N, C-alpha and C positions, 0 to 999 in steps of 0.2 A: 015495651020489650023487656023480658025478664033478665035480671042480672045473672051472669055466670056464677055457678056455685063456688064458694070459697073452698080451696083445698089446703092441705098442709103446706105445700110448696108456695102457693100464692100468698098465704098468710105470713110465711117467713119472709118473702120478698117485700110484702107490705111493711112488715116490722123493720126490716133493714132500710127500706126507703125512708121511713120515719126517723130512724136513728141518724141517717146521713143529713137529712133536712134539719134536724135538731141543732146541728153544729155548723152547718155551711149553707150559704145561699148559692144555689146553682143558677146558671144563666137562664134555664128554662126547665119546664116539667119534663121535657124529653131528655134533657141532659141528666136530670135526677134519675129517671128511669134507666138510662144507659149506664150510669155509674153503679146503680144497684145491681143490674144484670151482670156487669163486668166483674164485680166482687164475687157474686155467686158463681160465675163461670170459672173462677180460679179454683173452686173446689171440685169442678168436673174436668180439670185439665187432662188427667190421664185418658179420657175418652175423646178428646178433641183433636181435630186435624190442624187447627190454627190457634195461635196464642196472640190475640189482639193486644196491641199496646194501648195504654190509656195516656193520651197526651194532655196534660193539664197546663194550659198556657194562659197568660194574661199580659196586658199591655204595660203593667207597672207593678210595683210592690204592693203589698197589703190587699191582694185580691182574693185571699182565702185559699191559695194553692197549698200552703203548708198545712193548714187545718184539715183540708180534704185528705191529704196524704196521711195525717194522723189517724183519721177514722178508717181509711182504707187499710192501713197497716195492721190495725187490730181486728179486722174482719176477714181478710183474705187468707188463703191457704199458705202456710209456712212462709211468712214474710221475711224478706231480707232488705232492710232499709240501708241506704248508703247516700252520703252527702259529700260532694266534692272528692269522690274516691277515684283512684287511678283506673284507667281502662284495664290494666293487667289484673287488678283485684276483682273487678266485675267479671272479667272473663273466667277466672278460676272459680268464682262463687257460683256461677250458673252452669258451668260444665263439669295497643299500646299506641300513641297517636290516635287522634279523633277518628280518622278514616277507618281504622281497624275496629274501633268500638262501634261505629255506625254499621259496618259490615256485620258485626256480631249481632247487633240488635235486629238488623234486617233478616239475617239467617234464622234467628230464633222465632220468627213469626210463623214458620211452618215446621211441622214435625219432620224428622229424618233429614235435617240439614246440619250435620255436625261440623265443627271447626277442627282442622288438623293442626297440631302443634308438635314440635319436637319436645319430648319429655322423658324423664327418667335418667338414670346413670348411663344407659346405653345410647341415649339420644336418638331414640326411635320415634317415628311419627305415631301419634296417638290421636284418636278421634274423641273429641269432647262434645257432649250433647249441648245444644244451644237453646232447645225448645223451652220457653218459659214466658209466662205473662209478665209484663213490665209496665209499671206506671212511672212516667217521667213528668217532671214539672219544671217550668222555666218562664222567664220573661221573654216574650216574643216567640215566634214559631220555631219549632225544632226543624232539623234538616228535612227536606221534602220527602226523601225515601222513608223516613221514620213516620212522618205525618200521614203518608199514604197507607201505612199499615196500622193506623191508630184510630181509636174512637176519640175524637177531639173534643175536649171540654174547654171552652173559652170563658174563663172566669172574668168577672168584673168586680170592681170595688163596691162594697155595700153602701147603699144610701143611708142617710141618718135615720130614716124611719124603719129600716130593715133591721130586725133583731134576731140574734141567735144566742144559744146558751154557750157559756164559756166551757171549754174542754178541760177537764181536770183528770189527770191520769188515775189517781188513787180512787176517785169516785166512779169514773165512767168506763174505764177499761174492763173491769170484771163483767159488766153487762154486755159490752161488745164481744168479749170472749165467749160468753155464754151463747150469744146469737151466732157467732162464728161456728161453734161446736154443733149447734143444732142444724145449721146449714149443711155442714159436712155430713152429719148423720142422715139427713134427708137425701142427699145426692149420692151417698156411697153405694147404696144398693141399685141405683139407677144407671150405673156406668155403661152397662151393655146396651141399655135402651138408648142412652145418649149417643153412643158410638154408632148406632144403626140409624139414627134420625137423619133424614135429609129434608130439612124444612124448606118450604117455599120462601124464596127471598125476593124482596121488592127492589133489590139493586143487583148489579152484575159485577163480574170480574173480582178485582181485589177487594172492593168494598163489600161484596158478598162474603168473601173469605173472612174478612175482619169481623163482620157482624154476625156471622153464622153461630158462633158459640153463644152469643147473647140470646139469639132467637131460640136456640136449642134449649137453653135453661128456661126461657119463657114458656116454651111448649111443654116442658116437664112440669112446670108449676101450674099451667092451665089458668083458669079464672079469666081475668081481664088482661093478663100479662102478655099473651101472644099478640093481641091487638096493640097494646102499648109498645111492645118491642119493635114491631114493624113500623109503627107511626114514628117512633124515635129515629129509627134507621133512615127512613125516607127524609124526614125533616133535617136531620143533622148531616147526612151525606149531601143533600142539596145545598145546605149552607156552606159546606166546605168546597163545593165545586168551583166557587168563584174566588177562593183564597190563594190559590197557587199563582203568584204573580209572574214567575218566569214562564210557566206553561201558558198563562193567559197572554203574555206578551208575544210568544211564538205563534199562538193561534191568531192573535190580532194581525201579526205580520202576514200570515197566510191569507187572511181575509183581505187585507189591504193590497197585497200583490194581485189577487184575483180582480179587485176593482181597477188596479192600474192597467192590467192587461185589457180589461173591458173598455176602459176609457180610450185606449189606443186601437180599438177595433179587434181585439183578440188575435193578435199576430201569433204565428207559430213560435217565434223567437223574439226576445227583447234584449237589446244591449244592456249590460249591467248599469252603465251610466244613465241610460234612459229610464230604466226601472227605478233607480234611486231618485232621479229627478221627479218622477211621478209620486213616489212615496213622500218625498220632502215637501211637495206642494201642499199636502193636506195639513192645514194649520191645527186641526183638532187631533191629529195623530201624534204619537210620541217620538217620531223618527228624527225631526229636526233638532231635538234636544237630547238625542241618544248619545251617550258617551260624552266626550269633551268637544267634539266638533260635528255632531250629527252622525246619522247612520252612513257608514262608508262601505266599500266593497268587502273589506275584511270582516267587519262585524256582521254584515248581511250573510256572508258565507258561514260564519260561526252559528248564527241563529237558525240557519236552514240545515245545518249538518245532521241534526238528529232525525230529520225527515229524509235523509239520503238524497237531498237536492243540492246539486253542485253546478257552479258556472262552468262553461266549456267554451272553447274557441269555435266560433261559427263564422260563416261567410255571409255578409249582408249585401244589400244592393250596391252595385258598382264594383263588386268583387273584393271589397275591403273586409278584412278579418278583424274580429273583436271578441272580447269575452261577453257572454250573454247567457240567458236562461231560456230553456225550451219550455213552452207552456205545458206540453205533455208531461213533463217531469213533475208538475204540481198536481196533476189530476187525482192521483191516489190520495195524497195528503189532504187535498180539498174535500174529497169524499169522506174521509175518515174523521177529520178534526173540525171542519166547518162546512158541513153539507148545506147546500142551498135549500130553502123551503120549496116544496113542490108547488107548481103552478095550480091555483084553484081550478076545479072542474068548471068547464065552460069559459074559462078565461084564457083566450088564445093570445098569450103575451108575446108580442113581436120583439125582435131584437132592438128596434128603435125605441120601444116604450120602456125598456129596462132603465132604472136610474143610473145615470153616469155613463151611458153608452150612446155614442153618437155614430150615425151612419157615415 
């Protein structure tokens, strides 16, 4: 199969990729491609609808996070680097409390999401633009809402046999700046083309929004980069799908509740205490050790709140009233977050043959 022809853009991306790999060991080839495309996309930001975050995280110190930021800083468009800076300073630089900064970072992921602040001697509301690409580094995961809008690079400490070149500002920055300027010169006349591109995306929803700028740059570069960009997108999004512990816990709860209903014969309503008893019976589930005394009615309600599932007072056999959950209230969330696998063709699975269900 003939190799795609090398273009000016693909050659520049190849060169940028080599420069990054020269100083940093990335966790995978897909991660190296992603960082390369993210840096290049910063030069096309005026044409983009979304500004993906680059979340550079690691489990401990000395994983190469700072060194990667060094290389990124010298190759992106108009960098502003800040370490331990107050939220107020970050706010003013790109347009107080961590929640406000998180909201600012989330808003800036999409164009036309200004932040309103009282400003000036007349104390009038003023709209500050928030749209900007941001690279963040830290030990451990960043807040879920930030990670959800980010291309996530999970750094690892280098092995003894893995070698990189030492980064020296006086020696290395001029070459990186030259590459940065050539990237900008390549992309500058392509802004209208970039703005009109609607590339095929291998993922959906917010993941597609986040990765679209990288795929657009890859399409502009041509060569092998469109294929590399989509392969990186698929692999890295799949890897992140299992990382959100809180979301995974809630999805696990939905699945376990469905099993609990099934074990009891799929009644229309289950008492809260009976449902909890069923959940706590499963020794492989996390519910017996949830919190300080196991999963209780209050925590069950909190975990189900985001799905708009609430306990209500129902009348049970004998006319007694008690708090309980209606099976019908779970149907929509089960279908959305943990759909059952379809029964194979030709396999007439009876109710009695399903695991955990007794007649």
